[in-house]
TORKOL-4160 file (C-alpha; in steps of 0.2 Angstrom, whole numbers, padded with zeros to 4 digits, m for minus):
304
<pt num="1" X="0276" Y="m0278" Z="0162"/>
<pt num="2" X="0266" Y="m0263" Z="0168"/>
<pt num="3" X="0249" Y="m0256" Z="0162"/>
<pt num="4" X="0230" Y="m0259" Z="0162"/>
<pt num="5" X="0220" Y="m0243" Z="0158"/>
<pt num="6" X="0228" Y="m0228" Z="0150"/>
<pt num="7" X="0227" Y="m0210" Z="0156"/>
<pt num="8" X="0215" Y="m0199" Z="0147"/>
<pt num="9" X="0215" Y="m0180" Z="0148"/>
<pt num="10" X="0198" Y="m0174" Z="0149"/>
<pt num="11" X="0193" Y="m0159" Z="0138"/>
<pt num="12" X="0180" Y="m0146" Z="0142"/>
<pt num="13" X="0162" Y="m0152" Z="0145"/>
<pt num="14" X="0150" Y="m0153" Z="0130"/>
<pt num="15" X="0138" Y="m0138" Z="0129"/>
<pt num="16" X="0124" Y="m0148" Z="0136"/>
<pt num="17" X="0134" Y="m0151" Z="0153"/>
<pt num="18" X="0142" Y="m0134" Z="0154"/>
<pt num="19" X="0138" Y="m0130" Z="0172"/>
<pt num="20" X="0144" Y="m0112" Z="0169"/>
<pt num="21" X="0130" Y="m0109" Z="0157"/>
<pt num="22" X="0114" Y="m0107" Z="0167"/>
<pt num="23" X="0104" Y="m0111" Z="0151"/>
<pt num="24" X="0112" Y="m0128" Z="0148"/>
<pt num="25" X="0102" Y="m0144" Z="0152"/>
<pt num="26" X="0115" Y="m0149" Z="0165"/>
<pt num="27" X="0115" Y="m0132" Z="0174"/>
<pt num="28" X="0096" Y="m0132" Z="0174"/>
<pt num="29" X="0096" Y="m0150" Z="0181"/>
<pt num="30" X="0108" Y="m0145" Z="0194"/>
<pt num="31" X="0098" Y="m0130" Z="0200"/>
<pt num="32" X="0082" Y="m0140" Z="0201"/>
<pt num="33" X="0091" Y="m0154" Z="0211"/>
<pt num="34" X="0098" Y="m0142" Z="0223"/>
<pt num="35" X="0080" Y="m0134" Z="0226"/>
<pt num="36" X="0073" Y="m0151" Z="0229"/>
<pt num="37" X="0087" Y="m0156" Z="0241"/>
<pt num="38" X="0085" Y="m0141" Z="0252"/>
<pt num="39" X="0066" Y="m0140" Z="0251"/>
<pt num="40" X="0064" Y="m0158" Z="0256"/>
<pt num="41" X="0075" Y="m0159" Z="0272"/>
<pt num="42" X="0092" Y="m0163" Z="0263"/>
<pt num="43" X="0084" Y="m0177" Z="0253"/>
<pt num="44" X="0091" Y="m0180" Z="0236"/>
<pt num="45" X="0079" Y="m0180" Z="0221"/>
<pt num="46" X="0075" Y="m0197" Z="0214"/>
<pt num="47" X="0087" Y="m0204" Z="0201"/>
<pt num="48" X="0073" Y="m0201" Z="0187"/>
<pt num="49" X="0077" Y="m0183" Z="0189"/>
<pt num="50" X="0094" Y="m0185" Z="0181"/>
<pt num="51" X="0093" Y="m0185" Z="0162"/>
<pt num="52" X="0106" Y="m0172" Z="0155"/>
<pt num="53" X="0120" Y="m0185" Z="0156"/>
<pt num="54" X="0110" Y="m0196" Z="0144"/>
<pt num="55" X="0110" Y="m0183" Z="0130"/>
<pt num="56" X="0117" Y="m0190" Z="0114"/>
<pt num="57" X="0130" Y="m0177" Z="0113"/>
<pt num="58" X="0137" Y="m0183" Z="0130"/>
<pt num="59" X="0138" Y="m0201" Z="0124"/>
<pt num="60" X="0147" Y="m0195" Z="0108"/>
<pt num="61" X="0159" Y="m0184" Z="0118"/>
<pt num="62" X="0163" Y="m0199" Z="0129"/>
<pt num="63" X="0166" Y="m0210" Z="0114"/>
<pt num="64" X="0178" Y="m0198" Z="0107"/>
<pt num="65" X="0187" Y="m0195" Z="0123"/>
<pt num="66" X="0190" Y="m0213" Z="0126"/>
<pt num="67" X="0192" Y="m0218" Z="0108"/>
<pt num="68" X="0177" Y="m0229" Z="0108"/>
<pt num="69" X="0185" Y="m0240" Z="0122"/>
<pt num="70" X="0179" Y="m0244" Z="0139"/>
<pt num="71" X="0188" Y="m0232" Z="0151"/>
<pt num="72" X="0192" Y="m0247" Z="0163"/>
<pt num="73" X="0196" Y="m0262" Z="0153"/>
<pt num="74" X="0201" Y="m0254" Z="0136"/>
<pt num="75" X="0189" Y="m0266" Z="0126"/>
<pt num="76" X="0183" Y="m0258" Z="0110"/>
<pt num="77" X="0164" Y="m0261" Z="0110"/>
<pt num="78" X="0156" Y="m0245" Z="0106"/>
<pt num="79" X="0154" Y="m0250" Z="0088"/>
<pt num="80" X="0141" Y="m0263" Z="0094"/>
<pt num="81" X="0133" Y="m0251" Z="0107"/>
<pt num="82" X="0140" Y="m0261" Z="0121"/>
<pt num="83" X="0144" Y="m0246" Z="0131"/>
<pt num="84" X="0136" Y="m0236" Z="0145"/>
<pt num="85" X="0138" Y="m0218" Z="0151"/>
<pt num="86" X="0144" Y="m0222" Z="0169"/>
<pt num="87" X="0145" Y="m0211" Z="0184"/>
<pt num="88" X="0162" Y="m0214" Z="0192"/>
<pt num="89" X="0154" Y="m0208" Z="0209"/>
<pt num="90" X="0137" Y="m0216" Z="0209"/>
<pt num="91" X="0123" Y="m0204" Z="0208"/>
<pt num="92" X="0109" Y="m0214" Z="0218"/>
<pt num="93" X="0118" Y="m0223" Z="0232"/>
<pt num="94" X="0134" Y="m0231" Z="0237"/>
<pt num="95" X="0134" Y="m0250" Z="0239"/>
<pt num="96" X="0134" Y="m0255" Z="0257"/>
<pt num="97" X="0134" Y="m0238" Z="0264"/>
<pt num="98" X="0121" Y="m0226" Z="0271"/>
<pt num="99" X="0125" Y="m0213" Z="0258"/>
<pt num="100" X="0112" Y="m0204" Z="0247"/>
<pt num="101" X="0123" Y="m0205" Z="0231"/>
<pt num="102" X="0133" Y="m0191" Z="0223"/>
<pt num="103" X="0117" Y="m0183" Z="0216"/>
<pt num="104" X="0126" Y="m0166" Z="0214"/>
<pt num="105" X="0138" Y="m0175" Z="0202"/>
<pt num="106" X="0124" Y="m0183" Z="0191"/>
<pt num="107" X="0126" Y="m0170" Z="0178"/>
<pt num="108" X="0144" Y="m0166" Z="0181"/>
<pt num="109" X="0155" Y="m0170" Z="0165"/>
<pt num="110" X="0170" Y="m0174" Z="0176"/>
<pt num="111" X="0161" Y="m0188" Z="0184"/>
<pt num="112" X="0157" Y="m0197" Z="0168"/>
<pt num="113" X="0166" Y="m0211" Z="0159"/>
<pt num="114" X="0163" Y="m0223" Z="0145"/>
<pt num="115" X="0161" Y="m0241" Z="0152"/>
<pt num="116" X="0157" Y="m0257" Z="0144"/>
<pt num="117" X="0143" Y="m0267" Z="0151"/>
<pt num="118" X="0154" Y="m0280" Z="0159"/>
<pt num="119" X="0163" Y="m0267" Z="0169"/>
<pt num="120" X="0149" Y="m0256" Z="0174"/>
<pt num="121" X="0134" Y="m0268" Z="0177"/>
<pt num="122" X="0132" Y="m0282" Z="0189"/>
<pt num="123" X="0136" Y="m0298" Z="0180"/>
<pt num="124" X="0141" Y="m0316" Z="0184"/>
<pt num="125" X="0159" Y="m0319" Z="0177"/>
<pt num="126" X="0172" Y="m0333" Z="0177"/>
<pt num="127" X="0186" Y="m0324" Z="0186"/>
<pt num="128" X="0204" Y="m0330" Z="0184"/>
<pt num="129" X="0218" Y="m0326" Z="0196"/>
<pt num="130" X="0237" Y="m0323" Z="0192"/>
<pt num="131" X="0241" Y="m0336" Z="0206"/>
<pt num="132" X="0232" Y="m0350" Z="0197"/>
<pt num="133" X="0242" Y="m0363" Z="0188"/>
<pt num="134" X="0237" Y="m0367" Z="0170"/>
<pt num="135" X="0229" Y="m0383" Z="0177"/>
<pt num="136" X="0219" Y="m0373" Z="0190"/>
<pt num="137" X="0213" Y="m0361" Z="0177"/>
<pt num="138" X="0207" Y="m0376" Z="0166"/>
<pt num="139" X="0199" Y="m0384" Z="0181"/>
<pt num="140" X="0190" Y="m0368" Z="0185"/>
<pt num="141" X="0184" Y="m0366" Z="0167"/>
<pt num="142" X="0177" Y="m0384" Z="0167"/>
<pt num="143" X="0168" Y="m0381" Z="0184"/>
<pt num="144" X="0161" Y="m0365" Z="0178"/>
<pt num="145" X="0162" Y="m0357" Z="0195"/>
<pt num="146" X="0156" Y="m0339" Z="0192"/>
<pt num="147" X="0158" Y="m0323" Z="0203"/>
<pt num="148" X="0147" Y="m0307" Z="0203"/>
<pt num="149" X="0157" Y="m0292" Z="0197"/>
<pt num="150" X="0153" Y="m0275" Z="0190"/>
<pt num="151" X="0155" Y="m0257" Z="0197"/>
<pt num="152" X="0136" Y="m0252" Z="0197"/>
<pt num="153" X="0135" Y="m0242" Z="0213"/>
<pt num="154" X="0151" Y="m0248" Z="0221"/>
<pt num="155" X="0163" Y="m0235" Z="0227"/>
<pt num="156" X="0175" Y="m0241" Z="0241"/>
<pt num="157" X="0187" Y="m0229" Z="0249"/>
<pt num="158" X="0203" Y="m0232" Z="0258"/>
<pt num="159" X="0198" Y="m0224" Z="0274"/>
<pt num="160" X="0179" Y="m0227" Z="0274"/>
<pt num="161" X="0175" Y="m0208" Z="0271"/>
<pt num="162" X="0162" Y="m0203" Z="0258"/>
<pt num="163" X="0157" Y="m0185" Z="0256"/>
<pt num="164" X="0139" Y="m0182" Z="0257"/>
<pt num="165" X="0138" Y="m0163" Z="0258"/>
<pt num="166" X="0138" Y="m0155" Z="0241"/>
<pt num="167" X="0144" Y="m0139" Z="0248"/>
<pt num="168" X="0158" Y="m0145" Z="0259"/>
<pt num="169" X="0174" Y="m0135" Z="0259"/>
<pt num="170" X="0185" Y="m0148" Z="0252"/>
<pt num="171" X="0172" Y="m0159" Z="0244"/>
<pt num="172" X="0176" Y="m0175" Z="0235"/>
<pt num="173" X="0195" Y="m0170" Z="0236"/>
<pt num="174" X="0195" Y="m0176" Z="0254"/>
<pt num="175" X="0190" Y="m0194" Z="0248"/>
<pt num="176" X="0203" Y="m0208" Z="0244"/>
<pt num="177" X="0193" Y="m0219" Z="0231"/>
<pt num="178" X="0200" Y="m0236" Z="0228"/>
<pt num="179" X="0193" Y="m0238" Z="0210"/>
<pt num="180" X="0204" Y="m0229" Z="0198"/>
<pt num="181" X="0198" Y="m0215" Z="0187"/>
<pt num="182" X="0209" Y="m0214" Z="0172"/>
<pt num="183" X="0205" Y="m0196" Z="0169"/>
<pt num="184" X="0212" Y="m0191" Z="0186"/>
<pt num="185" X="0227" Y="m0201" Z="0189"/>
<pt num="186" X="0239" Y="m0211" Z="0178"/>
<pt num="187" X="0235" Y="m0229" Z="0180"/>
<pt num="188" X="0249" Y="m0237" Z="0170"/>
<pt num="189" X="0262" Y="m0238" Z="0184"/>
<pt num="190" X="0250" Y="m0247" Z="0195"/>
<pt num="191" X="0248" Y="m0263" Z="0185"/>
<pt num="192" X="0258" Y="m0277" Z="0179"/>
<pt num="193" X="0254" Y="m0292" Z="0168"/>
<pt num="194" X="0257" Y="m0311" Z="0167"/>
<pt num="195" X="0252" Y="m0324" Z="0154"/>
<pt num="196" X="0245" Y="m0341" Z="0158"/>
<pt num="197" X="0242" Y="m0352" Z="0143"/>
<pt num="198" X="0229" Y="m0343" Z="0133"/>
<pt num="199" X="0226" Y="m0329" Z="0145"/>
<pt num="200" X="0234" Y="m0312" Z="0150"/>
<pt num="201" X="0230" Y="m0307" Z="0167"/>
<pt num="202" X="0231" Y="m0290" Z="0176"/>
<pt num="203" X="0241" Y="m0289" Z="0192"/>
<pt num="204" X="0242" Y="m0275" Z="0205"/>
<pt num="205" X="0260" Y="m0269" Z="0205"/>
<pt num="206" X="0268" Y="m0270" Z="0222"/>
<pt num="207" X="0251" Y="m0275" Z="0229"/>
<pt num="208" X="0244" Y="m0257" Z="0225"/>
<pt num="209" X="0227" Y="m0257" Z="0234"/>
<pt num="210" X="0219" Y="m0246" Z="0221"/>
<pt num="211" X="0224" Y="m0257" Z="0207"/>
<pt num="212" X="0219" Y="m0273" Z="0216"/>
<pt num="213" X="0202" Y="m0266" Z="0221"/>
<pt num="214" X="0199" Y="m0260" Z="0203"/>
<pt num="215" X="0203" Y="m0277" Z="0196"/>
<pt num="216" X="0192" Y="m0286" Z="0208"/>
<pt num="217" X="0177" Y="m0275" Z="0207"/>
<pt num="218" X="0177" Y="m0273" Z="0188"/>
<pt num="219" X="0181" Y="m0291" Z="0185"/>
<pt num="220" X="0197" Y="m0286" Z="0175"/>
<pt num="221" X="0203" Y="m0304" Z="0175"/>
<pt num="222" X="0187" Y="m0311" Z="0168"/>
<pt num="223" X="0190" Y="m0325" Z="0156"/>
<pt num="224" X="0184" Y="m0318" Z="0140"/>
<pt num="225" X="0193" Y="m0302" Z="0143"/>
<pt num="226" X="0209" Y="m0312" Z="0147"/>
<pt num="227" X="0207" Y="m0321" Z="0131"/>
<pt num="228" X="0205" Y="m0305" Z="0122"/>
<pt num="229" X="0220" Y="m0297" Z="0129"/>
<pt num="230" X="0230" Y="m0313" Z="0125"/>
<pt num="231" X="0226" Y="m0310" Z="0106"/>
<pt num="232" X="0235" Y="m0293" Z="0108"/>
<pt num="233" X="0249" Y="m0301" Z="0118"/>
<pt num="234" X="0252" Y="m0313" Z="0105"/>
<pt num="235" X="0253" Y="m0300" Z="0091"/>
<pt num="236" X="0265" Y="m0290" Z="0102"/>
<pt num="237" X="0276" Y="m0305" Z="0106"/>
<pt num="238" X="0281" Y="m0307" Z="0088"/>
<pt num="239" X="0290" Y="m0290" Z="0085"/>
<pt num="240" X="0297" Y="m0292" Z="0103"/>
<pt num="241" X="0305" Y="m0308" Z="0098"/>
<pt num="242" X="0312" Y="m0300" Z="0083"/>
<pt num="243" X="0319" Y="m0286" Z="0093"/>
<pt num="244" X="0329" Y="m0298" Z="0104"/>
<pt num="245" X="0335" Y="m0307" Z="0088"/>
<pt num="246" X="0342" Y="m0292" Z="0080"/>
<pt num="247" X="0350" Y="m0286" Z="0097"/>
<pt num="248" X="0359" Y="m0303" Z="0098"/>
<pt num="249" X="0365" Y="m0300" Z="0080"/>
<pt num="250" X="0371" Y="m0282" Z="0085"/>
<pt num="251" X="0381" Y="m0289" Z="0099"/>
<pt num="252" X="0389" Y="m0303" Z="0088"/>
<pt num="253" X="0391" Y="m0294" Z="0072"/>
<pt num="254" X="0408" Y="m0294" Z="0064"/>
<pt num="255" X="0406" Y="m0278" Z="0054"/>
<pt num="256" X="0399" Y="m0261" Z="0057"/>
<pt num="257" X="0388" Y="m0263" Z="0042"/>
<pt num="258" X="0380" Y="m0279" Z="0049"/>
<pt num="259" X="0378" Y="m0271" Z="0066"/>
<pt num="260" X="0370" Y="m0256" Z="0058"/>
<pt num="261" X="0358" Y="m0267" Z="0047"/>
<pt num="262" X="0353" Y="m0276" Z="0063"/>
<pt num="263" X="0350" Y="m0260" Z="0072"/>
<pt num="264" X="0339" Y="m0253" Z="0059"/>
<pt num="265" X="0329" Y="m0269" Z="0059"/>
<pt num="266" X="0327" Y="m0269" Z="0078"/>
<pt num="267" X="0320" Y="m0251" Z="0077"/>
<pt num="268" X="0308" Y="m0256" Z="0063"/>
<pt num="269" X="0301" Y="m0269" Z="0075"/>
<pt num="270" X="0300" Y="m0256" Z="0089"/>
<pt num="271" X="0289" Y="m0245" Z="0077"/>
<pt num="272" X="0277" Y="m0260" Z="0075"/>
<pt num="273" X="0274" Y="m0260" Z="0094"/>
<pt num="274" X="0273" Y="m0241" Z="0094"/>
<pt num="275" X="0258" Y="m0242" Z="0082"/>
<pt num="276" X="0249" Y="m0253" Z="0094"/>
<pt num="277" X="0252" Y="m0241" Z="0108"/>
<pt num="278" X="0241" Y="m0227" Z="0101"/>
<pt num="279" X="0227" Y="m0222" Z="0112"/>
<pt num="280" X="0214" Y="m0228" Z="0099"/>
<pt num="281" X="0221" Y="m0246" Z="0100"/>
<pt num="282" X="0212" Y="m0259" Z="0111"/>
<pt num="283" X="0223" Y="m0263" Z="0126"/>
<pt num="284" X="0235" Y="m0249" Z="0122"/>
<pt num="285" X="0242" Y="m0250" Z="0140"/>
<pt num="286" X="0248" Y="m0268" Z="0137"/>
<pt num="287" X="0257" Y="m0263" Z="0121"/>
<pt num="288" X="0265" Y="m0249" Z="0130"/>
<pt num="289" X="0272" Y="m0261" Z="0143"/>
<pt num="290" X="0279" Y="m0271" Z="0128"/>
<pt num="291" X="0287" Y="m0255" Z="0121"/>
<pt num="292" X="0295" Y="m0251" Z="0138"/>
<pt num="293" X="0302" Y="m0269" Z="0138"/>
<pt num="294" X="0308" Y="m0268" Z="0120"/>
<pt num="295" X="0317" Y="m0251" Z="0123"/>
<pt num="296" X="0325" Y="m0258" Z="0138"/>
<pt num="297" X="0332" Y="m0272" Z="0128"/>
<pt num="298" X="0339" Y="m0260" Z="0115"/>
<pt num="299" X="0346" Y="m0249" Z="0129"/>
<pt num="300" X="0356" Y="m0263" Z="0136"/>
<pt num="301" X="0364" Y="m0266" Z="0119"/>
<pt num="302" X="0368" Y="m0247" Z="0118"/>
<pt num="303" X="0357" Y="m0246" Z="0103"/>
<pt num="304" X="0346" Y="m0231" Z="0109"/>
């Protein structure tokens, strides 16, 4: 089954970050940053300079944009304030590189996403792997072997090129980032799922490097997240099993009336899955993968 994040179409910037309005906080901050940069020998201003992105209206706009969910793992934590305004391209530095950070994007609306603290901050996590057997998963949990994950200032690229010039002709469009931005590309075709005992794990479809890197850096197979997804998986498995049952009845029905009844019942179960696919639902990508599977079962039986 495919899916992990879901694509989100970004609306215009909130007024505070409208860089086309010279009186906005974002535009003023950008102008001051550029003055500092050129006046100090192409040295970016200190990160304390950047404040516009922390405006309450920005957090509210991002919360609305991502329906209160983490842009990366789709956990719904905003109700408990467990979310950060995250710079997709890090503003202060790039981990492991001699890069000053994308200071000119610190106040750019298109560079901001809503992220849970587990995805954004450096944390020690118990990471599971799709290759593990149930026994290996249990052994790792018992050993409590933790791995440091979290995006923070990590921003790997496919070819080792990072733009450093705010005025470059092609700018960031020349880059090939390996962490997925769900407002720029559709991530759903890049992931698959598997279940192991009480856990649902994300897999890079066809070994996609962007998906694999995103899973590893953000810790998308951390234990508690896998358990959280399993709850959704279990809820989806019930209507999916019903779809299969009704399809079997359609194929063996001895009357048109019985077949029609079974068809209607199967479609009703499809509607249950559709409800869980809505953008505001946690782990909607997982539900959408189930929906595709359910529709495939109906299509094979010539129901849809």
